[in-house]
C-alpha positions as CSV (number, residue, x, y, z in Angstrom):
1,M,2.4,-18.7,-6.0
2,L,0.3,-17.1,-8.6
3,V,-3.3,-17.8,-9.0
4,S,-4.0,-17.9,-12.8
5,S,-6.2,-19.5,-15.4
6,R,-5.0,-22.0,-17.9
7,A,-6.4,-19.9,-20.6
8,N,-8.0,-16.5,-21.1
9,N,-11.4,-18.1,-21.5
10,Q,-14.3,-17.2,-19.4
11,P,-15.3,-19.5,-16.5
12,P,-17.7,-22.2,-17.8
13,G,-21.2,-20.7,-18.5
14,M,-20.5,-17.3,-16.8
15,S,-19.7,-14.0,-18.5
16,P,-18.0,-11.2,-16.7
17,R,-21.3,-9.4,-16.3
18,Q,-23.0,-12.5,-14.9
19,L,-20.2,-12.8,-12.4
20,L,-20.6,-9.1,-11.5
21,I,-24.4,-9.6,-11.0
22,Q,-23.9,-12.7,-8.9
23,Y,-21.1,-11.6,-6.7
24,S,-21.5,-7.8,-6.3
25,C,-24.0,-5.3,-5.2
26,P,-25.9,-3.1,-7.7
27,T,-24.1,0.1,-6.7
28,L,-20.7,-1.2,-7.7
29,L,-22.0,-3.0,-10.8
30,Q,-23.4,0.3,-12.0
31,F,-20.1,2.0,-11.2
32,A,-18.1,-0.5,-13.1
33,E,-20.4,-0.2,-16.2
34,K,-20.2,3.6,-16.0
35,K,-16.4,3.4,-16.1
36,R,-16.6,0.9,-18.9
37,I,-14.4,-1.6,-17.1
38,R,-14.4,-4.8,-19.2
39,K,-11.8,-7.1,-17.7
40,W,-11.2,-8.0,-14.1
41,I,-7.8,-9.3,-13.1
42,Y,-7.0,-11.1,-9.9
43,K,-3.4,-11.7,-9.1
44,A,-1.9,-13.1,-5.9
45,R,1.7,-13.7,-5.1
46,V,1.6,-15.7,-1.9
47,V,3.1,-18.7,-0.1
48,S,-0.3,-20.3,0.3
49,L,-4.0,-19.5,0.1
50,A,-4.1,-18.9,3.8
51,D,-1.7,-16.0,3.5
52,I,-4.1,-14.3,1.2
53,F,-6.9,-13.7,3.6
54,P,-5.5,-10.9,5.8
55,Y,-4.7,-8.7,2.9
56,V,-7.6,-9.4,0.7
57,E,-10.1,-9.1,3.5
58,A,-8.7,-5.7,4.5
59,F,-8.8,-4.5,0.9
60,H,-12.3,-5.8,0.3
61,N,-13.6,-4.2,3.5
62,R,-12.7,-0.8,2.2
63,A,-14.7,-1.3,-1.0
64,W,-17.5,-3.0,0.7
65,R,-18.0,-0.3,3.4
66,A,-18.4,2.3,0.6
67,A,-20.9,0.1,-1.3
68,S,-23.0,-0.6,1.8
69,A,-23.3,3.1,2.5
70,Q,-24.7,3.5,-1.1
71,R,-21.9,5.9,-2.2
72,P,-19.3,5.6,-4.9
73,L,-15.8,4.6,-3.9
74,N,-13.6,7.6,-3.2
75,R,-10.4,8.3,-5.1
76,S,-8.2,6.0,-3.1
77,H,-10.6,3.0,-3.4
78,R,-11.9,3.5,-6.9
79,V,-11.7,0.4,-9.2
80,N,-9.4,1.9,-11.7
81,R,-5.7,2.8,-12.0
82,K,-5.5,3.4,-8.3
83,C,-6.0,-0.3,-7.7
84,I,-3.0,-1.0,-9.9
85,L,-1.0,1.3,-7.6
86,L,-2.1,-0.8,-4.6
87,W,-1.1,-3.9,-6.5
88,R,2.4,-2.6,-6.9
89,Q,2.7,-1.9,-3.2
90,F,1.3,-5.3,-2.1
91,K,3.3,-7.4,-4.5
92,Q,6.6,-6.3,-2.8
93,R,5.7,-8.2,0.4
94,H,4.4,-11.2,-1.6
95,A,0.8,-10.6,-0.4
96,C,-2.0,-10.1,-2.9
97,C,-4.1,-7.4,-4.3
98,V,-6.8,-7.0,-6.8
99,V,-6.4,-4.9,-9.9
100,C,-8.5,-4.3,-13.0
101,R,-7.5,-3.7,-16.6
102,I,-8.7,-0.7,-18.4
103,P,-8.8,-0.6,-22.2
104,N,-5.5,0.4,-23.9
105,M,-3.5,-0.7,-20.8
106,S,-1.3,-3.7,-21.4
107,S,1.2,-3.6,-18.6
108,F,-0.3,-6.5,-16.7
109,R,-0.9,-10.0,-17.9
110,V,-4.5,-11.2,-17.8
111,G,-4.9,-13.6,-14.9
112,I,-8.3,-14.6,-13.7
113,Q,-11.2,-12.6,-15.3
114,F,-13.0,-12.4,-12.1
115,P,-14.5,-9.4,-10.2
116,A,-12.8,-10.2,-7.0
117,C,-12.2,-6.6,-6.1
118,I,-15.8,-5.9,-5.3
119,L,-16.7,-9.0,-3.4
120,S,-18.0,-9.0,0.2
121,P,-15.3,-10.4,2.5
122,L,-18.0,-12.8,3.8
123,R,-17.9,-14.5,0.3
124,L,-14.2,-15.1,0.1
125,N,-14.5,-18.8,0.7
126,T,-17.0,-19.0,-2.1
127,V,-14.6,-17.2,-4.4
128,Y,-11.6,-19.5,-3.7
129,S,-13.8,-22.6,-3.9
130,F,-15.0,-21.3,-7.3
131,L,-11.4,-20.7,-8.5
132,L,-10.1,-24.1,-7.4
133,H,-12.9,-26.1,-9.0
134,N,-13.4,-24.4,-12.3
135,S,-10.3,-25.1,-14.3
136,Y,-8.1,-22.8,-12.3
137,E,-4.8,-23.9,-10.8
138,L,-2.0,-22.8,-8.6
139,E,1.3,-22.4,-10.4
140,N,4.6,-22.3,-8.6
141,M,6.4,-19.1,-8.8
142,T,10.0,-18.5,-7.9
143,N,10.5,-15.6,-5.5
144,S,13.4,-13.4,-6.6
145,E,15.3,-11.1,-4.3
146,F,15.2,-7.4,-5.1
147,T,18.5,-6.0,-6.2
148,R,18.9,-2.2,-5.8
149,P,20.2,-0.4,-8.8
150,K,23.4,1.6,-8.4
151,L,22.5,5.2,-8.1
152,T,24.7,8.1,-9.2
153,L,24.3,11.8,-8.5
154,P,24.0,14.2,-11.5
155,H,27.1,15.6,-13.1
156,G,29.4,13.2,-11.2
157,E,28.8,15.0,-7.9
158,N,29.6,13.0,-4.7
159,K,27.6,14.8,-2.0
160,L,23.8,15.2,-1.5
161,L,21.6,17.3,0.7
162,L,18.4,15.4,1.1
163,H,15.3,17.3,2.4
164,S,13.2,15.0,4.5
165,C,9.5,15.5,5.2
166,C,9.1,12.5,7.5
167,A,10.6,9.1,8.5
168,P,8.1,6.9,6.5
169,C,8.8,8.8,3.2
170,S,12.5,9.0,3.9
171,G,13.1,5.4,4.9
172,E,13.2,3.9,1.4
173,V,15.0,6.9,0.0
174,M,17.7,6.8,2.6
175,E,18.3,3.1,2.2
176,A,18.4,3.4,-1.6
177,I,21.0,6.2,-1.4
178,Q,23.0,4.5,1.3
179,A,23.1,1.2,-0.7
180,S,24.8,3.2,-3.5
181,G,27.5,4.6,-1.3
182,I,26.4,8.2,-1.7
183,D,27.6,10.7,0.9
184,Y,24.4,12.5,2.0
185,T,23.0,14.6,4.9
186,I,19.4,14.9,6.0
187,Y,17.9,18.4,6.1
188,F,14.7,18.6,8.1
189,Y,12.8,21.8,7.4
190,N,9.0,21.5,7.6
191,P,7.4,24.5,9.2
192,N,4.0,23.5,7.6
193,I,3.5,20.6,10.1
194,H,1.0,21.6,12.7
195,P,0.4,21.4,15.7
196,K,3.8,21.3,17.4
197,K,3.1,17.9,19.0
198,E,2.7,16.4,15.5
199,Y,5.8,18.2,14.3
200,L,7.9,16.7,17.1
201,L,6.5,13.2,16.6
202,R,7.5,13.2,13.0
203,K,10.9,14.9,13.6
204,D,11.9,12.5,16.4
205,E,11.1,9.5,14.2
206,N,13.3,10.9,11.5
207,I,16.2,11.6,13.9
208,R,15.9,8.0,15.3
209,F,16.2,6.5,11.8
210,A,19.1,8.8,10.8
211,E,21.0,8.0,13.9
212,Q,20.4,4.3,13.3
213,H,22.1,4.7,9.9
214,G,24.8,7.1,11.0
215,V,23.6,9.9,8.8
216,P,24.1,13.6,9.7
217,F,20.8,15.3,10.6
218,I,20.3,19.0,10.2
219,D,17.4,20.2,12.4
220,A,16.3,23.5,10.8
221,D,14.0,26.2,12.3
222,Y,10.4,25.6,13.0
223,D,9.3,29.0,11.8
224,T,5.5,28.5,11.6
225,D,4.8,32.2,11.7
226,N,6.6,32.6,8.3
227,W,4.7,29.7,6.9
228,F,1.3,31.0,7.9
229,E,2.2,34.4,6.6
230,R,2.9,33.0,3.2
231,A,-0.2,30.8,3.3
232,A,-2.5,33.8,3.9
233,G,-5.3,33.8,1.4
234,M,-4.8,30.2,0.5
235,E,-6.7,28.7,3.4
236,K,-9.5,27.2,1.2
237,E,-7.2,25.9,-1.5
238,P,-7.4,22.1,-2.2
239,E,-4.6,19.6,-1.8
240,R,-2.1,19.7,-4.7
241,G,-3.1,23.3,-5.3
242,V,-1.3,26.6,-5.1
243,R,-1.0,26.4,-1.3
244,C,1.0,23.2,-1.7
245,T,3.2,24.8,-4.4
246,M,3.9,27.6,-1.9
247,C,4.7,25.1,0.8
248,F,7.1,23.1,-1.4
249,D,8.7,26.3,-2.7
250,M,9.3,27.5,0.9
251,R,10.9,24.3,2.0
252,F,13.1,23.9,-1.1
253,E,14.2,27.5,-1.0
254,R,15.6,27.0,2.5
255,T,17.1,23.6,1.5
256,A,18.9,25.2,-1.5
257,L,20.1,28.1,0.7
258,Y,21.6,25.7,3.2
259,A,23.2,23.6,0.4
260,F,24.8,26.7,-1.1
261,E,26.2,27.9,2.2
262,N,27.6,24.5,3.1
263,G,29.1,23.2,-0.1
264,F,26.3,20.9,-1.5
265,N,25.8,21.1,-5.2
266,V,23.0,18.6,-5.4
267,I,19.7,18.6,-3.4
268,S,16.7,16.3,-3.5
269,S,13.7,15.4,-1.3
270,S,11.7,12.5,0.0
271,L,8.5,14.3,-0.8
272,G,8.1,12.7,-4.2
273,I,7.9,9.1,-3.1
274,S,4.4,9.5,-1.8
275,R,1.7,8.6,-4.3
276,W,-0.6,11.2,-2.6
277,K,1.7,13.9,-4.0
278,N,2.0,15.4,-7.5
279,M,5.5,14.5,-8.5
280,Q,5.7,17.0,-11.3
281,Q,4.6,19.8,-8.9
282,I,7.4,18.8,-6.4
283,N,10.0,18.5,-9.1
284,D,9.1,22.0,-10.5
285,C,9.6,23.5,-7.1
286,G,12.9,21.7,-6.6
287,H,14.3,22.8,-9.9
288,R,13.1,26.4,-9.3
289,A,14.9,26.6,-5.9
290,A,18.1,25.0,-7.2
291,G,18.1,27.4,-10.2
292,N,18.7,30.3,-7.9
293,Y,22.3,29.2,-7.2
294,P,25.0,28.7,-9.9
295,G,26.1,25.1,-10.2
296,M,23.3,23.6,-8.1
297,T,21.1,20.8,-9.3
298,Y,17.9,19.3,-8.0
299,W,18.0,15.5,-8.4
300,D,14.5,14.6,-9.6
301,Y,15.0,10.8,-9.3
302,N,11.7,8.9,-9.3
303,W,11.8,7.1,-5.9
304,R,8.5,5.4,-6.6
305,K,9.7,3.2,-9.5
306,Q,10.7,-0.5,-9.1
307,G,8.5,-0.8,-6.1
308,G,9.9,2.1,-4.1
309,S,6.5,3.1,-2.7
310,G,5.9,-0.5,-1.5
311,R,9.2,-0.8,0.2
312,M,8.5,2.5,1.9
313,I,5.6,0.9,3.6
314,E,7.6,-2.3,4.4
315,I,10.4,-0.2,6.0
316,S,7.8,1.8,8.0
317,K,6.4,-1.4,9.4
318,R,9.8,-2.9,10.1
319,E,10.8,0.2,12.0
320,Q,7.4,0.8,13.5
321,F,7.4,4.4,12.4
322,Y,4.7,6.8,13.7
323,Q,1.9,6.8,11.1
324,Q,0.7,10.3,10.3
325,E,-2.9,10.5,9.0
326,Y,-2.8,13.8,7.2
327,C,-0.2,15.7,5.0
328,G,1.0,18.0,7.8
329,C,-0.5,21.5,7.7
330,V,-3.5,22.7,9.8
331,Y,-5.6,23.0,6.6
332,S,-4.9,19.4,5.7
333,L,-5.8,18.3,9.2
334,R,-9.1,20.3,8.9
335,D,-10.0,18.9,5.5
336,T,-9.1,15.3,6.5
337,N,-11.2,15.5,9.6
338,L,-14.1,16.9,7.6
339,H,-13.9,14.0,5.2
340,R,-13.7,11.5,8.0
341,K,-16.7,13.0,9.7
342,S,-18.7,12.9,6.5
343,Q,-18.0,9.1,6.4
344,G,-19.0,8.6,10.0
345,R,-15.4,7.9,11.1
346,S,-13.7,9.2,14.2
347,L,-11.5,12.3,14.0
348,I,-7.7,12.1,13.9
349,V,-6.0,11.4,17.2
350,L,-2.3,12.6,17.2
351,G,0.3,10.0,18.3
352,K,-2.1,7.1,18.1
353,L,-1.1,5.0,15.0
354,Y,2.2,3.3,14.4
355,Y,3.0,1.1,11.4
356,G,3.0,-2.6,12.1
357,L,1.4,-2.2,15.5
358,N,-2.2,-1.1,15.7
359,N,-3.4,-0.3,12.2
360,D,-7.1,-0.9,12.1
361,E,-7.5,0.1,8.5
362,V,-5.5,-0.4,5.4
């Protein structure tokens, strides 16, 4: 079902600003006005209203915790385009999410002009009561099964070497490739992952999934000394900076070398499916590595499109993959723990979280 208004008119007697004042805290109201957000959209694709609560409540808790601490929402929670990314993920499992519309963005229909994304979870009942009694209605919506597009390798090639960073990122990529009947091999080379316990957790999950699908799995060297040598002087660089470029280059160089030595003319990677990564940065490194060998191509297919990132999470929950809480390297672990400590959160415990089992946070 889709919760929507009969028209794009405002609720009787209440402007968007009045709704913001009534249902939100001053911190988020000021934030919204600062960002010049004018229209609030609430969309829900669910079986019933009862199915909304677990997802909405988790989403609202994140925003509300930030507001209660009198600090702005961080990048992953901010009420802007990031919320739209969350909507794309949630809609694949017919749950719900809250998004907002920014001027000059027309990719989403206007649903309910209502600031649901900044409401306290304690007020959800009030919200739904308001929606159901102020000219809003539930409209039936037909659920359509997703049909995977037929993928083809560049230049008519028939064999692919897929660099894999971890099982959660690879799951959707592997199933998409397999559904198209492409012959491929997994190449696991990730010397950046630290400590070794974390490395083995991620690798073992990837091996399990590859064996389940009958896909050849190449376990490359864990040469961390080489990685740390190349990372020297970049210890303080931020995520998506030059250290990450070096890391991608190193992994793609080894992938391309193995491909050249073993008759693969096309390489690709699961790295780009994660929205935490800079896809252009990854693609540049992939093309650069492939360019060192005649006739080799880096396949820069956008694995995120058509709900790929959302299905990645769904597959991770279905398979109950190990859920890593940082990118992989020791510097990412350091920075993530510093951020968590600044928020009063506990530090990362390796081997603790698994998708679909014991996630306390969304």
